[in-house]
SERO-4910 file (N, C-alpha, C, O; in steps of 0.05 Angstrom, whole numbers):
BEGIN
 pado doro    nc1    nc2    nc3   cac1   cac2   cac3    cc1    cc2    cc3    oc1    oc2    oc3
  Met    A   2592   1866   2077   2579   1840   2079   2581   1831   2108   2602   1834   2120
  Thr    A   2559   1821   2118   2558   1811   2145   2561   1780   2144   2550   1767   2127
  Lys    A   2577   1770   2163   2582   1741   2163   2572   1728   2188   2569   1741   2209
  Ala    A   2565   1703   2187   2557   1687   2210   2567   1658   2205   2574   1651   2183
  Thr    A   2568   1643   2226   2578   1615   2225   2556   1596   2233   2541   1600   2252
  Ile    A   2554   1574   2218   2534   1554   2223   2545   1536   2245   2568   1527   2244
  Ser    A   2528   1530   2265   2537   1513   2287   2536   1483   2279   2527   1477   2257
  Ser    A   2546   1466   2296   2546   1437   2290   2518   1426   2288   2514   1405   2276
  Lys    A   2498   1440   2299   2470   1432   2298   2456   1444   2274   2432   1440   2270
  Gly    A   2471   1458   2257   2459   1471   2233   2445   1497   2239   2429   1507   2223
  Gln    A   2450   1508   2262   2437   1533   2269   2455   1557   2263   2480   1555   2261
  Ile    A   2442   1580   2259   2457   1604   2253   2445   1627   2268   2420   1629   2271
  Ala    A   2461   1645   2279   2451   1668   2293   2451   1691   2273   2471   1697   2260
  Ile    A   2428   1705   2270   2426   1727   2252   2438   1751   2266   2430   1758   2288
  Pro    A   2458   1764   2254   2471   1787   2267   2452   1809   2275   2432   1813   2261
  Lys    A   2458   1822   2297   2440   1843   2308   2434   1864   2288   2411   1873   2286
  Ala    A   2453   1873   2272   2448   1895   2253   2427   1886   2232   2411   1902   2224
  Val    A   2428   1861   2224   2409   1851   2204   2382   1848   2217   2362   1856   2205
  Arg    A   2381   1838   2242   2355   1836   2256   2342   1863   2259   2317   1866   2256
  Gln    A   2358   1883   2266   2346   1910   2270   2337   1922   2244   2315   1933   2243
  Arg    A   2353   1919   2223   2345   1930   2197   2319   1918   2186   2303   1932   2175
  Leu    A   2316   1892   2190   2292   1878   2179   2270   1875   2200   2249   1863   2194
  Asn    A   2274   1886   2224   2255   1885   2245   2248   1856   2251   2224   1849   2254
  Leu    A   2268   1839   2254   2264   1811   2261   2265   1808   2291   2284   1816   2304
  Lys    A   2243   1797   2302   2241   1793   2330   2234   1764   2335   2227   1749   2317
  Ala    A   2234   1756   2360   2227   1728   2367   2199   1723   2357   2180   1739   2362
  Gly    A   2195   1701   2343   2169   1694   2332   2164   1703   2304   2144   1695   2292
  Thr    A   2182   1719   2293   2179   1728   2265   2183   1705   2247   2203   1690   2250
  Glu    A   2165   1701   2228   2168   1679   2209   2185   1688   2185   2182   1710   2175
  Val    A   2202   1670   2175   2218   1676   2152   2216   1653   2132   2208   1630   2140
  Ser    A   2222   1658   2107   2223   1637   2087   2251   1636   2076   2266   1655   2076
  Phe    A   2259   1612   2066   2285   1608   2054   2281   1599   2025   2263   1583   2019
  Asp    A   2297   1610   2007   2296   1604   1979   2325   1600   1969   2342   1617   1974
  Val    A   2330   1577   1956   2357   1572   1945   2357   1581   1916   2341   1573   1900
  Gln    A   2376   1599   1910   2379   1610   1883   2407   1605   1874   2425   1621   1880
  Gly    A   2412   1583   1860   2439   1576   1852   2455   1569   1877   2448   1551   1892
  Glu    A   2477   1584   1881   2494   1580   1905   2486   1600   1927   2500   1601   1947
  Ala    A   2464   1614   1924   2456   1634   1944   2432   1624   1959   2414   1611   1949
  Leu    A   2431   1632   1984   2408   1627   2002   2395   1654   2008   2407   1672   2019
  Val    A   2369   1656   2001   2355   1681   2005   2335   1677   2027   2318   1659   2025
  Met    A   2337   1693   2048   2318   1691   2070   2301   1716   2070   2311   1739   2067
  Arg    A   2275   1713   2072   2256   1735   2071   2238   1735   2096   2229   1713   2105
  Arg    A   2234   1758   2107   2215   1761   2129   2187   1758   2117   2181   1771   2097
  Leu    A   2171   1740   2128   2143   1737   2118   2126   1759   2130   2126   1764   2154
  Val    A   2111   1771   2113   2092   1792   2122   2064   1780   2122   2056   1767   2103
  Arg    A   2051   1785   2143   2023   1775   2145   2007   1787   2122   2010   1810   2115
  Ser    A   1989   1771   2112   1972   1780   2090   1952   1801   2100   1947   1803   2124
  Phe    A   1942   1817   2082   1922   1837   2090   1898   1823   2101   1891   1801   2092
  Pro    A   1884   1835   2120   1860   1823   2131   1838   1822   2110   1839   1836   2090
  Asp    A   1819   1805   2114   1796   1802   2097   1782   1829   2095   1778   1842   2116
  Trp    A   1775   1838   2071   1763   1865   2068   1738   1868   2084   1730   1891   2090
  His    A   1724   1846   2090   1700   1848   2107   1706   1859   2134   1689   1873   2146
  Thr    A   1729   1853   2145   1737   1863   2171   1744   1892   2171   1746   1904   2193
  Met    A   1748   1904   2148   1756   1932   2146   1732   1951   2143   1735   1975   2142
  Gln    A   1708   1940   2142   1684   1956   2137   1682   1977   2159   1683   1971   2183
  Gly    A   1678   2002   2151   1674   2024   2170   1700   2036   2182   1698   2053   2200
  Met    A   1723   2027   2173   1748   2037   2185   1753   2067   2181   1764   2080   2198
  Val    A   1744   2078   2158   1750   2106   2152   1725   2123   2157   1725   2147   2150
  Arg    A   1705   2113   2169   1681   2128   2174   1687   2152   2192   1702   2149   2212
  Gly    A   1676   2175   2185   1679   2198   2202   1704   2214   2196   1708   2236   2207
  Gly    A   1721   2204   2178   1746   2218   2171   1742   2236   2147   1719   2240   2138
  Glu    A   1764   2247   2138   1763   2264   2114   1755   2247   2090   1761   2224   2088
  Ser    A   1740   2260   2072   1732   2246   2047   1756   2243   2029   1768   2262   2020
  Leu    A   1762   2218   2023   1785   2213   2005   1779   2222   1977   1797   2231   1963
  Thr    A   1754   2219   1969   1746   2228   1942   1750   2258   1940   1760   2268   1920
  Arg    A   1741   2273   1960   1744   2302   1959   1774   2310   1959   1782   2328   1945
  Ala    A   1790   2296   1974   1819   2302   1974   1831   2297   1947   1848   2313   1938
  Leu    A   1823   2275   1933   1833   2270   1906   1824   2291   1887   1839   2300   1869
  Glu    A   1799   2300   1889   1788   2321   1872   1804   2347   1876   1811   2360   1856
  Asp    A   1809   2354   1901   1825   2378   1907   1853   2377   1895   1863   2396   1884
  Glu    A   1865   2354   1898   1892   2350   1887   1892   2352   1857   1910   2365   1845
  His    A   1872   2340   1844   1870   2342   1815   1865   2371   1806   1877   2379   1786
  Arg    A   1848   2385   1820   1843   2413   1813   1869   2430   1815   1874   2446   1798
  Ala    A   1885   2424   1836   1910   2439   1839   1930   2432   1817   1944   2450   1807
  Glu    A   1930   2407   1808   1948   2399   1786   1939   2413   1760   1956   2423   1745
  Leu    A   1913   2414   1755   1903   2428   1731   1910   2458   1732   1918   2469   1712
  Ala    A   1908   2470   1755   1915   2499   1758   1944   2503   1753   1952   2522   1739
  Arg    A   1962   2485   1763   1991   2488   1758   1996   2485   1728   2012   2500   1717
  Asp    A   1983   2465   1715   1987   2462   1686   1978   2486   1670   1992   2495   1652
  Asp    A   1955   2497   1678   1945   2521   1664   1965   2544   1668   1970   2559   1649
  Ala    A   1975   2547   1692   1994   2569   1697   2019   2566   1681   2030   2586   1670
  Arg    A   2029   2542   1678   2053   2537   1661   2048   2544   1632   2064   2555   1618
  Leu    A   2024   2536   1623   2017   2542   1595   2015   2572   1590   2022   2583   1569
  Gln    A   2004   2587   1610   2001   2616   1607   2028   2629   1607   2032   2649   1593
  Asp    A   2048   2619   1622   2074   2630   1624   2090   2625   1598   2109   2640   1592
  Ser    A   2084   2604   1584   2099   2596   1560   2094   2614   1537   2105   2610   1516
***
């Protein structure tokens, strides 16, 4: 357990190990939630961008549908091979 002390102004320094583990940097927003006698602090993650802004992001890349079809074909072949061996 990591400990910290609250200052006379009600401030607390987040220990370096915790900042590094949660990737907390200057300007990172956090939220606080009181749960009984516990205080839960969470790093706020920016919401996903509006899907309209993502239009065309994967253009020119590998076909995701084709990759899924290939993966499914391989799974079926593995299942068939297992059934043949049984």
